[in-house]
N, C-alpha and C positions, 0 to 999 in steps of 0.2 A: 485291356491287357497292357502291361508295362513294356516299353521298348528298352529293356534293361541293358542291352549291350550296343546300342547305336553308336555311342562315342568310341567304344573299343573297335567296332567294325570300321568306322571312318579313319581312326588313327592307324589301324592295320593297313587299310588301303593306301593311305599316304606313304607309309613306310615301306610296304612290300609289293603292292600291286602297281601303283603308278610308275615307279622306276623300271618295271619289267615289261610293261605293255605300251606299245607305241602307236597302235592303230588310232587313226582319227577318222570319224564318220561325219561327213557333211550331211546337213538336213536333207538335201536333194537325194542322197543315197540311203537315208535312214530306213525307209520302208523296205527296200531291197535287202538291206542288212538283216532286219528283223525277220523278214520272210525266209531268208536263207537259214537263219538259226532255227526257225520253226521246222522248215523242210528237212534239214539235216538230222533233226531229232524225231522225225515222223509225226510231228504234232500238227493239229489242225487249228484253225481260227487264230492266226497271229494277231497281235494287237495292232491297232491303227496308229500310225505315227502322225502327230499333230505338232505344228510349229508353236513354240512359246519362247519369247525372248528370255535369256538368262538374267537373273538378278544377282545381287551380291550374296544372297543367302541360298538361292536355289538355281542350280545349273539345269536340272531336268527333274522330272517326276513321272510316276507311272501309277496307273490304277488298272484294275482288271479290264482288259480290252483297249486301253489307250496308253500311249507313251508320248510324253511331251518333250520335244527336243529343241535346242537353240540352233543357230546357224551351223556350228561344228561342236563336236563332243568327242572325248576320248572313248574308244571302243569299250574299255573296261567299265566306264560309268554307264554306258548303255546296257551292258550285261548286268550290272547292278540293278538297273531299273527293270530289266526283263525278269530278273529273279523276283522282284516285287510282284510282277503281274502273275507269276506262277505259284506264289505261296501266300499265306495269310497270317504270318507271324512276325510282321514288321522286320526287324533285324535279328530275329531269333534263330535257333538251331536249324530249322527247316529251310529258312531263307538262305542261310550260309551254306548249307549242304547243296542246295540247288545252284547257288552261285559258284561254289567250288567246281561243280561239274561244267558249268558254262565257261569258266575261266580255263579249264583244262581243254575242253573241246575246241573253243574258238580262239583263245589267245595262246594256247599251248603251254600254259603254266603247269609245272610239275605238281601233281596231286600230293605227292609226299612232302615236297617243300612247302606247299600251301598249308597242308595240315600241320606241319611242324611250326611254321610261323604263326598260325592261328592259335595253337596251343600256347606258344610263348606270349602271345598278346592277351591271353585269357578270354578268347572268343569261343563260345560253345558252338558246335556244329553237329549235324545229323547226316552222316554219309548215306543213310538209307532214305533220305527225303525224296519224295517224288512230286512232280508238278500236280497241282489240283486237277483232278480228272475233268471237272466241268469247264476248266479254262482251255484245255487242249483238245477236247473231243467235240464233235458236232452232236447235237441232240435233236 
């Protein structure tokens, strides 16, 4: 599957999200932050936070069940990575829909402003997107 809007999502974050979100998460607090996001949403099985030194190209990354963080990271970047753990369409509409919800709930970004700026940036989103069931529920 093509990650057709990755560059647009990154450009939108630089322009609209970064200036509005000021939370910094230290690696030492990363697991507590992730667990809090999961608990606040009533989800089970939060991903494990693992240390990874940032490089020039990659600050952090995530896979289902794991989030790799450097010493410190902006909270919105961690939410971006958590949206990856919750969806399976790279930077597609479902990812962006879940990310919009996380930004609203955790960083208190206005959903309406977020939607408006995403539309202006040409980023597709699905407001009905839900986290993958197998990721958030115990089996």
